[in-house]
C-alpha positions in Angstrom: 55.2 68.9 50.2 54.2 65.6 48.6 56.4 63.0 47.1 56.1 59.4 46.0 58.0 56.5 47.6 59.1 53.4 45.8 55.8 51.6 46.4 53.9 54.7 45.0 52.2 55.7 48.2 51.8 59.4 48.7 53.1 61.0 51.8 51.4 64.3 52.8 52.7 66.7 55.4 50.1 68.5 57.6 50.7 71.6 59.6 48.1 72.8 62.1 47.1 76.4 61.8 45.2 78.4 64.4 43.6 81.2 62.3 42.4 83.2 65.3 45.9 83.5 66.8 47.4 84.4 63.4 44.8 87.1 62.7 45.1 88.5 66.3 48.9 88.6 66.0 48.7 90.3 62.6 46.9 93.2 64.3 50.0 93.9 66.5 52.8 93.7 63.9 55.3 96.5 64.6 54.5 96.6 68.3 56.8 95.6 71.2 55.9 92.2 72.5 56.8 89.7 75.2 56.4 86.1 74.0 56.5 83.2 76.4 57.5 80.0 74.7 58.0 76.5 76.0 61.7 77.3 76.3 61.5 80.7 77.9 60.8 84.4 77.5 61.5 86.5 74.3 61.1 90.3 74.0 61.3 92.4 70.9 59.3 93.9 68.0 56.9 91.7 66.2 58.0 92.0 62.6 55.9 89.5 60.7 53.3 86.8 61.2 53.0 83.7 59.0 50.5 80.8 59.3 53.1 78.7 61.2 55.6 81.1 62.8 56.2 84.7 63.9 59.3 86.8 63.3 60.6 88.9 66.2 63.3 91.5 66.0 65.3 91.8 69.2 65.7 95.3 70.6 69.4 95.3 69.5 68.1 95.4 65.9 70.7 92.7 64.9 69.1 89.5 66.2 66.0 88.0 64.4 64.0 85.2 66.0 61.7 82.9 64.1 59.3 81.2 66.6 56.9 78.4 65.6 53.3 79.2 66.7 53.1 75.7 68.3 55.9 76.7 70.7 54.1 79.9 72.0 52.4 79.8 75.4 51.3 83.4 75.3 52.0 86.8 73.7 51.7 90.1 75.6 51.9 93.4 73.8 54.0 96.0 75.7 
């Protein structure tokens, strides 16, 4: 996203992407995973992987979690 301020300077937003992590996680889409984040443990089915986040469906099939890759400590497939 880029926009111009009153003094015409452009502001650019930058997001860090770890392509090796993204590609590795894409190989386990649909599998059961345990994800350790900086805030705690999350378990469920890895539903999708994007360049900046993952989507995890909880085992109850009603709760969906969107976790930023920068917040993930490790991922362990079950």
